[in-house]
N, C-alpha and C positions, 0 to 999 in steps of 0.2 A: 749620366751627368756630362754635358758637353761644355767645353770652354771655347769661346771664340776669341781669337787674338788677332787684332789688326793694329797697324801702326797708328798712333795717336799724334797727328801733326798739330792738333790744337795745344798740345803740351809744349811745343816749341814756341819761344817768345815771338819770333818773326816768321811764322809759317807762310804768310802771304808773300813776303819778300823771297823766301826760299823757293817757292813755286815759280815766281817770276824769273829768278836766276836760272833755275833748272830749265825752264821753257826757253829762255834766251840761249842757253848753251846747246840745247837740242836743235834749235833753229840754225844756229851758227854752224854746228857740225854738219847739218844737212846741206847748207849752202856751200860749204867748203867741199863736201863730198861730190856734189854735182859739178862744181868747177873742176875738180880733179878728174872726174869722169870725162868731161869735155876735153881737157888738156891731154889726157892719155889717149883718148880716141883720135884726136888730131895727130898726135905723135905716132901712134900706131899706124895710121893711114899713110902718113908721109914716109915713115921708115920702111913700111912694106913696099911702097911704090918705088923707093930708091934702092931697094935691095939690101938694106941694113937690117938684117934679121935679128941681130943681138939687141938693138934698140927696140925693135918691134916686140920682142919677147918681154923686155922690161916694161914697155908701155902696156902690154896685155896684162901683165901681173899687177901693174898699178890700177888698171880698170877693175880687176877682180877685187882687189883690196878696197877700192873706193866704193864699189857696189855693195860689198859686205858691210862697210861702215855705214852707208846710207840705209841699208836694210835694218841694221841694229839700232841706229838712231831713230829711224822712223817708227819702228815697231817696239821701241823701248817701253813705252807706257803699257802697251798691250801685253808684253811679256811679263812685266812686273805685276799687272793685275791678274794674269793667269796664275803666276806663282803664288800670289796671295790667296787665290781661291783654292788652289791645290793644298796649300799649307793649312787652310782652315778645315779641310776635310780629313786631314791625317789625324 
């Protein structure tokens, strides 16, 4: 006997609005992450060129964090779908 469990978004009163809100938040986080990557790359380049290695290190760390954020936000739905499929097979 197998039991399949999936989230039932139809049970939520305003599931369509919830999907729109989540989609808008994901898009906003991607746009902000890309802007932070551009700003950190410019800061890193300027700081490295002027010999300010402390600021260059901070800008490099900012780029790593922004790239990780963009990766998680962009792949968020794929990760959730994968986890739902794995959970269904357990």
